[in-house]
N, C-alpha and C positions, 0 to 999 in steps of 0.2 A: 666679473666678480664685483667690480666697483659699483656698477649699476645696481646689482642685487643688494649690496650693503646699504646703499642709499635708500632703497625702497624698504628694506627691513627696518632701518632706523625711523623712517617716516611712520611706519605702522606702529612700532613699539613706543615711540616717543611723542611725535607731534600729534598723531591721531589715536593715541592710546585710549581705549574705552569707547571709541566711536565706531560707527558702522562704516566700513571702507570697502569699496569695490574697485578692481583694476580694469581699466580699458586697454585691451591689448590690440586694438585695431590699428592705431597709427604708430609713428616712430620707426626706428630701424628694427631689423630682425633681432639683434642682440637685446634691444630694449624690451621687445615683446616677450622674448623668452625669459628674461630676468623678471619681468612683471608677473608672468604666469607662475614662475617658480616661487616668487615672494608670496603670491596669493595662496599657493598650495601649502607652503610650509607654515603659513600664519592663519590657516583656516578662513581665508577671505574669498568671497566670490570674485570672479572675473568674467568679462564679457567681450564678445567680438561682434562687430557690425559688418554683415555681409552686404557690401554695396550693390552687388549684382542682383541679389534676390530681395533687397530692401528688408532684410530680417535681422534680428539680433539673437545671438546665441549666448545664453547665460549659463555659466558653470558655477556650481556651489559645492562646498565640501560634502554635502549630503547626497546630492543627485544633480544630474544635468538636465537643463531645460533648453530646448532649441526651437528654432523656427517661430520665434515670436515676432509678429509684424511690427515694423517701425512706422510711426506716423511720418508721412512724406513731408519733408521740410519745404518751406517756401523760401524764395530768395531773401526776403526780409528777415526771416528767422535765422537763416544760415549766416547772413552777414552780421546780424546782431550778436550772434555767438562769438564772432571773431572781432567784435569791437567796432563795427561800422554801421552807419545808418544809411538806409536807402530812401531817397526822396520819393514821394508818391509817383507810382508808375504812370506814365502817360497812356492815353487810350491805345489799345492794341489795334484799333482800326486805322489803317493808313489812309490819309486824306486822298492820296492819288492812287489808290488801289486799282481804279479802272485802267491805270497805265501799265498793268501787268504785261500786256502784249508788247509794249514798248520795252520794258525791262528784259523780257525774254529775247527780243530781237538783238538788243545790245549784247547780251551774254552770248548768244549764238554766234555773233560775228565780232567777238572781242578783238581778234587780231586785226580785222579790217578797220574797225572804228576807233582803234587805240588813240591815234593822233587827234581825231575829231573830238573825242571825249575830253582829251587834254585841253583842247581849245575852249570847249564849253565850260570846263572847270575854271579855266582862267578868266573867262568872261563873267561867270557867276561870282567868283571871288572878287573880281574888280568892282562889280556892282555892290557887293556887300561892304567892301572897304569904303566906298563912296557913300554908303548908307542910302542907296538908291535901288529902285527896281529897273532902272534903265541903264543901258550900256551901249556904247558905239562899237560895232563890229568892224575890225580892220578889213580892208578890201581883199587882202590875200587870203583871209579866212573865208570870206564870202565866196571866193572862187573855188574853194575846196569842195569837190563833189561829195565826199563822204560826210563832211560837216553839214552840207545842205540836206543830205538824206536824213540824218538824225534830227536836224532842225525841223524838217517837215513833220516828223513824227511828234516832236514836242509841241509844235503848233497845232497839229491835229488833235492832240489830247488837251488842248486849252492851257498848256503850261506857259507858253510864251507867245508873243506876237512880234512881227518884224515889219517895220515901215522904213523903207530905204535901207540905211545901214544902222538904224536904231532898233535894238532888240529890247523888248519890255517883258519882264517876268510878271505873271498874273498876280502873285503875292509872295510874301516871305517864304511860305512853304514851297512854292514852285521853284524859287531860287535855290533853296536848300536841296530840293530834290535834284535839280540840275547840277549842283555842286557836289555830287557824289552820294546824296541821300538816296538816290534810286537803288544803288548797290546795297545799302543797308537794308532797304525795304525788301530787296530780293532775298538776301540772306535770312532776314527775319521771317519772311514767308515760308522758307524752307524749314526753319526751326519750328514754326507754328505747325507745319504739316507733320513733322516728326513727333511733336507733342511730348516734350520732356516734362519733368515734375513742375517746373516753373520757368518762365522766360520773360525777357523784356528787351526793349530797344531804347537807346539814348537815355540810359539810366545814370543818374548822378549819385555818387557814393561819397558820404562824408565821414571823416574821422574827427570827432569833436575834440579828442584828446590832443591831437597834433594840429588841428585846424586845417586839414588838407581836404581837397575835393577833387574827384576824378569823374569824368563822364565816359561811359562805356557804350560802344556802338551796339553790340548785341551781347547779352549775357543770359546764361541758362543753367539750370541744375538738371543733371541726368545721373542716375545711380548715386545720388547724394554727393556728386562731385561738381565743383564749380567750373564752368567752361566760359571763356572770354574770347570774343571775336572782334578784331579791328578790321574795318573795311576801308580800302583805299582805291581811289580811281586816278590819283595823281601819279606822275612818273617820278621814280626815285632817281636822285643824281648818280652819276657814274661812280663816284667814290664811295657810295653807299651810306653817306652821312644821314640823309633823311630816313632811309630804311632802318638804320640803327636806332634812331630816335623812336620810331614806332615799335620796334622790337624791345627796346629797353623799357618802354612804357608797359608793354604786355608782361615783361619779366618782373618789373617792380610791382605790378598789380597782383602777382601771384600770392602776395601776403594776404590778400582779401580772404582766401579760403585755405591757407596753409599749403602743405606740400602736395596735396592732391589736386590743386588748381591747374587747369590746362589752358593754354593759349593758342590762338590761331590767327594768322594774318591772311585775309582774302584780298588779293590785289587784281584789279581789272587789267593792269599793265603787266608785261613780262618783267619778272624780277631779275635783277643783276646778281652775279655770282657772289659779290660781297654780302648782299642781304641774305642770300640762301645759306651761305656758310655761317653767318652770325646766327640765323634762326636755328640751324642745326645745333650749334654750340649751346644755345639757350633752351633747347628742346621745345621749340615753338613750331607748330605745324604751319606750313605755308601752301597756299593755293593761288595760282596765278592764271593768266588769260587762257591758256590751253586746257586747263582743268575745270574751268567754270561750268561747262555743260554737264559735268558729272559731280557737281558740288554736293547734291543731296547724299549720294552714296559715299562720297569722301567724308562727310560729316558723320554719317551713321557708323562708318568704320572707325573714325576717330573717337567717337563716344565709347565704342566697345573695347578699345585698346587699354 
């Protein structure tokens, strides 16, 4: 009743003499019912956007019109509506796309290469911190059979070279690729295959009003809903602190698209129970090592939910 009273007052006072239409798509069910009732008793049109069919249903006091196609929104338009600016999207062509076979092998044997990928991450991060493309590989890592297997693949694709215990990344992109960028490319490749309304990778989002900036690994629009994916190849600590940081980032970014925004964490490593429980509490979908081989189906199901 209180909601209905507020809406009635808005129509009769603030918007008196003006053309008003009620959007009954979002909000809670009581809000939608109150909006529909206010529209009906004040001879105002109301409309509902069907995200599944991408159509808008408009109801007027005289007659009903339905199944009017809605122009498919782009990420830029969607974010602008919510007060955010998207920096120009980088090229959708991945520089190391020829390394798809390498990515597929890493995904297929995620449990086997988990520790080796962790060591590669550490080395790439160490080189980045030193602002160098070169890094010394400790003897115990060089003796690891699985590390040598993935290192051979990276060398074979021209991403790195090894001379003695000195590993050299071909360029900045190769170092980023080795430091987890390959998983972002893998996820982005799947999204591109699914072909939603609009999608992007490593997108920077600005909120000029608050002076904030965020970078998103993978972002896409499907059924007019914003979907955010964070990709991690690092190991989360046992108390779940690093996992919480990632999940809180996803949760806080839900404001980018309102209540309908959905978040997912894709981890190359097995997730600890702390992180899983926290994700469940925050309603964030998680995919880890054992599920990566079925990632495309997992994402398709997630979109449909």
